[in-house]
N, C-alpha and C positions, 0 to 999 in steps of 0.2 A: 838340564831339562827344565823347560820354560812353559808357562801358560797351560800345565797339565790340567785337567779337570780332577775333581777327587777320585773318583772311579780309576781315571789313568793313574793317576798317583800311587793308589793302592795296589794297582797291576804291576806298576815299576818295581816297586818295594818287594813285591812278593817274588818278583823274578829273580831279583838281586838275593836275596835271600836262598833261593833254590841255587845259586851260584856259590853261596860259601862252602867254605870246604868242612870236611867233618872236623868235630873236635870232641876231647872228652869232657870239656867244659861248657858253659851254657855261651851262646850267642846272643849278644846284647845289641840290640838294636837302636839306636838313639836317633831320636826325632826331638830337634830344636828350633826355635824360631822366637821373636819377639811377642809380647803377651797379644793375645788376639789374632795371633797368625793362622789359627785355626789346628795347631798341633795336638793338643789333646783329642781332637775329633777324629783327626786322621790317625793318631797311635791306636785309638779305639778301634777303627776300621782294622788296621791291620792287624791288630790281635785277633779279632774275628776272622780274618781271610785266613791267618797262618793256621790258625784252628783248624776251619773247615777244609784247608788242604792237608791235614792230619798233623800238624805240628803243632804240640801243647804249649801255649804260650801263656805267658805272664805279663804284668803291666804294672810298672814303677812309675808315676808321676814325683818330679824334683819337688813340687808343691809342698809334699808332706814334709818338707824340712825346713819351711818358714820358722824364723825363730820367735818366739812367744810375744805377744804384744806387750805383754810387761816387760819382758827383757829389752825389746826397742826402745821403749819409752825411756827406761833408765839408761839406755845408749845415746839419746837423744835421736834416734833414727826411725821412728815411727811414721813421720810424715813421708820419707822414702822407702816405705816398706816394698820390698819386690827388687830392690837394687841387689847386687851380688853380695853386699858386706851385711845383708838382712836374710842369709841363709845360713844353716848349719851346714857349712862345706865338709868339715872334719866327719860328721855323722853321714852325710850322704855319699861321700868318698867311702867312707868304711862299709856301709850297705854294699855299693856297687861292688868295691872287690870281694866281697863275702858272697855276691850272686855268682861270682866264677868258682868258687870254693866250696860252699855248704849247699845240700839239697835243698832245703826249707827253711824259709825265712819270714818271719813277719814283718810287714812292711807299714809306716804311716800313711794317713792321707789328708789333705786338707779340705774342710767343711769350708767352702767359699761363702756359703750364706750366713754362718754364723762366725766368719774369719778366725778360726782356729784349728789346728793339727789335732786329729784322732790317732792317737797311738796303738800300733798293734790292730789296726783296721781291714786288714787284706793279709794273704797270705799267698807267698810263690812256693808251689808245690814241687816236689821231686820230678815229675814228670814233664815240667814246664822247661825244655832244655833251650826254649827261645824266651826270652825276655823284652819286650819293649820299654824303652826308658824314656821319659819325655818331660821336657824342661825348656827354661830359657837359656840357661847358660852352659848347656853340654858341651858347646865348642869354643867357650871362652878362653882366649887367649891370655889370662892371668893367671898368677900363682894359685896353686891349690886347684885350680878348674881346668888348665892345662893338661894337669897331670892325667885327667880321664881319658884323653885322647887314644890313648894306647889301648883302651879295654874296651872300646866299641867294635863290634865285628862289621857294622856298617852304619852310616852317619847320612841323616836325612835333614838337610836345613831348609826352612821355609822362609822367604824373604817379601812379604808383602809391602807396598809402598805405605809411606808415612801416613799419606792420605786416607788409605783402605784401613790403617790401623786405628787412626784417630776415630773413623765415624762406627767402629766396632766397638772400641773402648767405652764410648761414648754410650752407646747402645747398652753396652752390659752394666755400667752403673745405673742407668735410668731402669733396666729390668731387676736390680736389686733394691729399688724403691727411692733412689736420689733424686733429687731437682734437677733440671736442666742444666742449673748454674753450678751446682755441686759435682754433675757427672762433667762438665767441661773443665770445672777447675782441678779436679782428681787426675782428669787424664793429660790436660797440658802440663801440669806442675811435676806430676810423677811418672805415668805410664809411659808417656811419650820417650822421657829422659831415658828411661829403662830400655824401652825400645831402639832406641839410639845406639845404647850402650852394645847390645846384641847385635843390631847391624853392623856397625863400625867394628867390632873387637873379635867376632867370631871366624874362625878360620874356614876355609872352603873344604865343603864335603864331597862323599862319591854322588850324591844325590841333592841336587841345589836347586831348589823351585821357587819360580816367580809367581806370585799370584795379585 
């Protein structure tokens, strides 16, 4: 699918969820894309739509598995925070597996304003038989990440152009109080590098959207 507006994307995903076969385990709907692609907004809207359709639905952002800044500093990786090796992939994979086997689970969330993870910040409830999982690297074709692919009931991948992403990322940093120069540097030296990794190394999904 290409050039769908936000409402159209939500409709398309809701229809695809309706076509999923029944299962004793949860259905996990993965929504991925580069930083600033709109995946978090889309994930929240899909969650709201499924709830409105009578399908209790949870939401798990992959950003809750950022490694702590102190650990990244020890690794010499703080400057490229957001790259695949700056996430706790083992912990994230364990949680995704647990979503299929356990009724109730606490999940961590990322506090972007304070640049830190809050542990046990939300709860996946037993009645939530659908869970939307969103993040950059859900379909990455690299060890540790590619093993997740078999766990998704449905995959959605957003692929805006790098020009669109650059504008959005610069604005994101400006909104967090950085100067124009700082925003440009952070975007070009790190965020767009990570965006290229997502775009170039992610597999094709059931729903592939150009924005």
